[in-house]
C-alpha positions, -999 to +999 in steps of 0.1 A: -084+136+086-100+099+079-135+100+069-162+073+064-194+083+046-191+117+059-184+107+095-154+122+111-128+097+123-107+120+143-112+103+178-083+082+190-082+054+168-080+029+195-107+042+217-133+017+227-113-015+217-104-036+248-070-054+247-086-087+247-107-080+218-075-074+197-061-105+213-091-126+202-089-110+166-052-120+162-061-157+175-083-161+143-070-188+119-069-161+090-044-139+111-024-169+124-020-183+089-010-148+074+016-145+103+028-182+097+033-179+060+045-144+058+072-148+087+101-161+067+137-153+073+143-129+047+153-092+058+148-078+023+119-053+026+107-063-010+107-100+000+089-092+033+060-074+012+060-102-013+054-131+014+027-111+030+011-104-004+012-141-012-002-152+021-030-128+018-037-139-019-038-175-008-061-170+021-086-149+001-084-175-026-094-203+000-121-182+015-136-173-019-131-138-012-104-127-037-123-102-058-134-084-026-100-084-012-085-071-044-110-043-041-103-036-004-066-036-010-068-012-036-088+011-014-062+005+015-036+018-010-057+050-017-066+054+020-028+054+028-020+079+002-044+104+010-045+103+047-015+121+066-028+109+099-027+072+087+009+079+072+020+092+105+006+061+122+025+038+099+060+054+102+060+066+136+087+051+158+071+065+191+040+043+191+046+010+210+034-025+191+002-028+212-009+006+206-002+005+169-019-026+164-051-013+181-050+018+163-047+002+127-075-022+134-098+005+147-090+029+116-098+001+092-127-013+109-142+024+110-135+028+073-155-004+066-126-029+058-134-066+061-119-087+089-094-103+064-077-070+058-078-059+093-062-092+103-033-085+076-027-051+092-030-063+128-003-090+120+019-065+103+016-043+132+023-070+156+056-079+137+068-043+136+062-038+100+036-013+096+061+009+076+058-018+051+021-018+045+021+003+016+047-019+000+025-049+008-004-034-011+016-028-039+032-063-039-004-077-037-015-058-068+014-070-086+008-106-077-029-102-089-017-088-122+009-115-125-020-141-118-039-127-145-014-120-172-014-084-170+015-058-174+021-039-145+031-001-146+044+011-110+036+050-113+051+073-085+040+108-085+045+136-059+008+140-053-020+114-058-031+109-094-066+123-102-090+100-122-085+122-152-048+120-148-049+084-144-072+079-177-047+101-197-017+081-184-035+050-193-041+062-229-005+071-235+005+037-223-019+021-247-004+042-275+030+031-265+020-006-269+009-016-233-028-025-242-034-046-210-019-028-183-025-024-146-014+010-131-001+008-095+002+043-081+023+055-053+032+087-036+067+101-034+065+137-023+104+139-028+097+139-066+084+174-064+062+169-096+061+148-126+059+109-129+082+079-126+069+051-145+085+015-143+072-014-165+095-044-160+132-033-166+122+000-182+120+033-164+107+065-175+114+093-151+100+127-159+100+139-123+108+173-114+136+160-089+154+145-118+152+174-141+167+196-113+195+170-108+201+171-144+204+208-145+224+209-114+249+184-132+249+205-163+255+238-144+285+220-126+298+210-160+297+244-174+314+259-144 
């Protein structure tokens, strides 16, 4: 269930939003520019996420709202990871484009996100890319880290990391020589437990899923 400052957001996300309001929002220069820059010809999901991230970064920088946008994209990632309702909205094939567009904008507005992030999500929904929104958040964070010369650690876990777990992980990474590191968390329930950490070309997999797979291979070899 989505909450904002203790207020329940369990009403239908699009309630109270007329269609012409959404149309006007998407006609804003910011929304059209994100759409224009991000709508290249590549069908690579990673490439799609990177293009949207680059468009948002450039626009936020132009509007002198980069720091605020960085904070809000981090918050959007946390919201996606912790809200089953939002996750269902992003991946549902049963929701038509107009409904999805209204719903995602209403959810983000209710949660206090700025117009720039709302416009991004609206354009992504219009282009039938809502399923890529979490990837766009990660791509944006990676771009920010690259611009700032920070090492990026992509960390996947079965459940969202707690602040304590993230602090412990950061300490381990510092011990391993990654002093200036930005942790980009993502949730992958299929891992069952443990972590998968990717830093550049290096991959550290301590997930329960991998352990079970290795055990299964070993048992087959012993049979």
